[in-house]
C-alpha positions, 0 to 999 in steps of 0.5 A: 644718591641711588645707592643711598635710596636703595639702602633706605628702601631695603628692609634688611639694611644694618647700621654697618651697611649705612656706615659703609655707604659712600657719601655723595660729593654733591646733591640736589638742594633748593636754594636762593642766590645771593646775587638775586636778593634785589630781584623783587625790588619795587614789587609788592609783597603779594606779587613776589613769586617764589618760583623765580627765586627758588632754584633746584641746584646741585651743591657740594657736600659740606664738611661735617663738624663735631656734634653734627650729622648728615641726614638723607632727606626723604621728605621735607615741608614748607613753612612761612620762613621758606616763603620769607626767605624766597621773597627776601622779606623782611630782610635777606637771610644772607645777613644771617649767614654772614653773621654766623660765618664770622663766629668761627672757622667751622661756621664759615661753611654757612656763609655761601653765595647760596642758601639751602632752605627748609626747616623740616625733614624726615629721613635716615642718618648717614654719618655723624661727626666726632662726639655724637653718641646718641645717633648712628648711621641708619637711624630713622629720624625727624629733625626740629629746627633749633640750632644752638651753641650753648657756650653761653650760660643764658641758654642752659635753663631754656635753650631758646635763650641761647644768644646763638639761637638760630632757626636751621634752614632759615638762619643757618645753611644746609636746610631740609629741602634737599636730598641731604641735610646737615644738622646738629645731632641734638636736633634729631628725634625718632621718626614716628613709625606709623607715618609716611616720610612726608607725614612725619616731616610735616609736623616739625616746626609748627607742632613744636611751635604750637606746643611751646606757645600754648602748652609749655610753661614758657608760653601759655601754660594751658590748663584744663578748662581754659577757653583758648581763642585760636586764630586760623584754627585749621591752618599749619599752627592753628591745626596743632593748637586746636589738637593741644587744646582738645587733648589738654581739656581746654575749650578751643574757640576756633576762628576760621575763614570759610566753611570748609575750614570750619568743618575741619575744626569740627572734625578734630572735635572743636565745637565752638567755631567762628567763621569770620568771613561769614560773620563779616568781622572787619577789625580795621576801618582803613590801613591806619584805624582800627574799629573797637566796635568790631572788637566788641562784637567779636567779644560778644560772639565769643561769650555767646559761644562760651556761655558768658565766659571770656578767653583765658589764652589767645593763640596769636599768630596773624599779628597786625590784622587781629592783635587789637581784637585779641587783646580786647577779648582776653579775660582780666588776667588772661594771656595773649601768646604771640609769634609769627605775625604773618599779616604784619609785624607792627602790632597796635592795640589799646593799652588800657585793655591790657594795663588796667585788666592785668593781661599779659602778652607772652612772646613765643618763638619755636621751642627748646629741645625738651619741648620739641621732643615732647611734641614729637613724642605725642605725634609718635604716640598717636595723640597729635596728628599731622595736618598734611594736605598736599605733597609736591616734588622737590622740583615743585618747591617754588610752586609749593611756596607760592601756594603758602605765600598766597594762603592757597594751602591748608594745614601743612604742605609737604615736599618729597626729596629722596622719596620717589613717591608718597606713602612710603616709610611706614613700619607700624601699619597697625597703629596707622590703621587705628589713626588713619582718619585723623592722619588724613583729615587735611588731605585734599583740602 
């Protein structure tokens, strides 16, 4: 891989130079192994350790198919789907790969005894398959993680409705936590050139998800003046939702778990912040019983902050722990947008508050190509900023995933792949200097 890295770091390398590079027969990649899916049997979820299941292996380069591209990965990032893959919950991802492999001779490549994980990347195109015209070797790119076939009619109004919609690096193989990734060419987008490789890799999945869930007509369709309740407002998803609310003329009501995170929310420009630990909200009396009095106390606190107004849109992603409260505090006719469910998938709420007050629950899952492109465009224009707090090496991916699993991180956690150190890849230093404080807002937290 060294000759590829040398070409990337040489400022005068041309598209022809990249096109003539010899592709490696194998490369480093972070994997889980099919013969280890039962390794955590009987272990509590929190005690499952990604360091035991995530391996850095040398893997063979797959065959490149039509409409696909190889990307030399300079940096990637950790998402919750990497954690779920590593602890084989709620199901093993090898079931996804097996089903995908049955679809065609080409997709058989994905059904392997190992799964290369990772749903973010920044890097440089090395080669493109037949039919690709938009991208060429040498292009500096980031990738969104929507993989679609678009052979069925359902996906042509909204690609997320494609029956063959998958999340790359989670429901497909050859993900971004590697020196080389294989993607569909329509996953590629231009790299924001005022950012380093690791900064550019970090927004991807969570930025696009937040855009669709809150801004897009397919999600919350946020408008100026809306009061938006954002759970985990300084986290991976919430950090972007807070920025979108502020940019779009809405008023974010930011829920965080400690004062340090409250300060991050305020530094982004949010004025209405609830420190749930400090205020002691306990929405569940025990594992089976919620406490409506706590919902009511929470709603009263929101009205105190907003001057008597209720919430127009709830940006929901914790799931089971918070969902009953989210439904309760939403205004009549308001919207709860939901994804992820990181605290549990089995949501419970009092339907009277939904049904009799004409509230809506809108499910949201990642983003289509147009939404992803718009979200990346806003990063490239300096309107939305990365939330990168810390970067690990590829060999430290297990530790990075463990930190996310135990919520010891803030914002996004990056991973260096081919990039030998942090701070590389910037081609617009003037723009970077203009936004440096916002770019570094999460650093070291």
